[in-house]
N, C-alpha and C positions, 0 to 999 in steps of 0.2 A: 556446454551442450547437455551433459547429464542433468544439470539442474533444470534447464529449460524443459527437458523431456519429463522430469518428475513433476514439474508444475503443470505441464500439459495433461499428464495422467490424472492429476487431481481434478482438473476441470472436466475431463471426459467422464470420470466416474461420477461426478456430481450431476452432470447433465443426464447420464444414463439412469441414475436413480430417480430423477424427476420424470423421465420419459416412461418409466415402467408403470407407474400408476398403481391402482389397487388390483389384486388378482381377480379374475372372472369367477363369478359364483355360478353353480349349476342351476338350471331352471327348476322351479318348484315342482313337486310331484303332482301329476294330474289326479283329480278326484272324480270318480265315476259315480253318478247318482243312481240309486236304485229307484224302481217305479214308485215305491212308497214315499221316497224322500225327494223326488223330482219336484221342483217348484212349478207352480201354476204359470202358464205363459202370461205375459203382460203385454198390453198394447202399446205401452210407452217405454222407450229405452232411455236410460240416463247415462250421461258421459261426464267423466271428471273434467273440470275446466283445465285448459292448457295453460301452464304457468308462463308468465311473461318473461321474455328473454332478459338476461342481465345486460344492463347498459354497458357499451364499450367505453372504457376510460379514455378521456381526452389525452392526446399525446403531450408529453411533458419533457422539457429539457432541463437537466441539472448540471451546472457548471462547477467543476472541482479544480481548485488550485492546489497542486500537490508537489511535494519535494521530488526532485529528479530521481532520487534513489528508490522511489516506489513505482517507477514506470512499469516494469515488467509485471509485478504482482498485481497492481491495480488494473492493468489491461486484461489480465486473465480473470480476475474477479468480475470485471465489467461484463465479460462474455457469460459468466455464470448468472449474473443478475438479470440478463435478458430473459431467462426462463422464469424468474420470479416476478419481474415487472416489465413485460414486453412493451408497455406503452411509454416507458421512461428511457430517454436517450441521455447517456452520460457523456459530457464533453469535458475532456481533461486539458489542463494547461500544466505541463511539467517543467520545472526549472528549479534553480536554487531557492531556498526559502527566503533569502534576502531579496532576490529579484522579484519574487512573487509578492512579498510585503510591499515593496516599492510600487508595484503595479496597482495593488489594492489601495494604497494611500493616494495614488494619482487618479483614482476613480474607476478602476477596472471593475467590472461586474462579475461576481461569483456567488455561489450559494454555499460552498463548503471550502474550508481551508485546512490542509494537512501539512504541518510544518515538520522539519527534521530536528527542531530544537524548541525549547520553551521560550527562548528570547524573542523570536519573531512572533509567536502567538501572543506573548505578553504585550508586545508593542501594539497589537490591535485593541486589546482591552475592551473598551466600550463598544467596539464594532462587532463583538461576538454576541450571539443570542444566548442569554442566560440559561444555564442548565444543560447546554449541549456539549460543552468541552470535556474531553476525556483523553487519556493516554492510550493511543491505539496499539503501538508496537514499540519495542526497544531494539536498538541496533548496537553494534560494537565498532570500535575504531581499529583499523588494521594497518600494519606496515606491509606493503607489497613491493615486489620486484618483478622485472621482466623475466622471461624464460632464461634459465641458465644462471641467473643472479650475477651479471657481469661485474657489479660493484662489490661483490662479496659481503653484502650487508648481513649482519648477524642479529641485529636487534635495534630498538629505538636509539640506544646510546651510540651505535656505530654510524648513525646518520651524520654525526659531526665530521666524519672522515669521507663522506661520499662526495662525488664530483657534481652531482645534480640531483635535485629533489623537486617533486611536484606536490603541491597542496592546493586547497581551494582558496579563493580570495578571502581576505580576513573579514569581509562583511557577510559571509555565508557560513552556515553551521559547520560544515566539514573543515573549512579553513580555520574557524575559531577553535575547534577541538584540537587541530594539529598545532596551532600556536600555543595553546594551553599545555599540551604534552611537552613540546620542545622547551618551553619556558621553565617548566617544573624540573626538567632534566638539566637545565643550566646550559643548553647548547644553542639557544636561540640568540645569535649574535650577528654582527655585521658580516662576518665571513660566510656564515650559512645563508644569510639573507640574500646575498648576491648570487648564490648558486641555486636559488629557489625560483621555480616557475609557478605562476598562479593560474588556476583554472576558474572559470566563471561558475562551474558547478562540479559535482563529484563525477559525473559522466565524462567530462572533459579530462579530468585528472586520470581517471581509469584508462582512457584511451591512450594517453601519453605513455603510461607505464606499459600497456600491452604492446605498443609499437616500438618500445625501447628508446623513446626520446629522452628519458631520464633513467637514472640508476635505481630510484626508489620513489615511492609515493605513499601518501597517507590518505586512505579512503575508508568508506564503510565496509564492513565485512561482507555484507550482502552483495555489494557491487563487485568485490573481489571474487566471490564465489561464482557469480553470473558470468564474469569475464574469464574465468579459469586461471586467475593469477596465483602465483605462489605467495601464500601468507607467511611472512617471516615471524610476526608477533602480533598479538592482540593487546591493545593498551590496557594495563591493569587499572583497577578502580582508583587507586591512589593517585594516578596521573590526571584524573578528570574530576572536576568539582561536582558535576552532576551526571547521572546516567544519560545515555543518548536516547531520550524518549521522543516519540513523535506524537504531539498532541493534534487532535482533530476537533473541529467545531463547525456549527452552522453560523453563517454571518447574518447580521441584522438586515442587510440589504436584500436578502433573498426574497423572491416572489414565489418560491416553491418550498415553503417551510416543511410541509408534511412529507413531500417527496425527499427532501434533503435529510430529514430526520430518519426516514425509512431506510435510506441507503447507509447512513452511519450505523443504524441498528444491524443491517446485514453485514457490515464490516466487523461486527463483534460476534458474528455467528461462528459455529463450529466449522462450517465449510470454508469460510474466509480464513479462519485461524490456521487451517491445514495448509493453505496456499502460503501464508506468511511464514509458517514454520519451515516448510520445504525450502523457502528462499533464504533462510538463515536468520529471520527475525525472531525475537522472543515476544511472548504475549505477557505484558505486565499486569499486575492487579488492577482492577477497574476502579481507578481513582482519578479525580480531576487534577 
């Protein structure tokens, strides 16, 4: 709840700043002409031409396929973007990166793809518009427990002794990160496998932990913070081959290239970075 309020405050402050506009300037001083300097009356009056009104941009829809763990932050940023580009309607499809990749491969139409891992973005390869891919944010992988920690979990190593564990499916990033951690710890075996429940995305795993369906779960730190879960441990770098980076790119199939590029540019703005940071994301160096 506190995290949601903080994110909402960022959005409100941003919108207020846009609404303020430029300060009003005082009227210029009046000049009183003396009889000697008064101009001779003229029979013809000239009037400056009225400038033509700016044309109203045509309404545009931009479809964004994004990892489920970005739902709250992107929805807030979308509200902010209405003030920047009111003619652009952003349509989101949030799900696991693996599911989104499957949908794109099966012919789903989208303008932008934001994955929770490099693997799914790499799989698109030639479907990405050259020069548009970059790492948007970085996340962390967290071990979380329900309120009260009924399983007395103390760290990733103690997962071996838990009665129930929830992770993402092994075809989605959060599940792949979990499998990598458990394998490196040497505890990913048949005994733990049968005690594990698999979610189709990180939101599902988070819900099971919140409701106490399992004793512990492995999710992204941002989802844990938004759900108010107890974070027992953050996975150290040595347990993961690569950082948890979220690449974003415009897809070749887009029919709104300029609008898609503009929205990705806004995601790299200071205003958007503030929202990501409050949610627990880290802003990586701007590299592809």
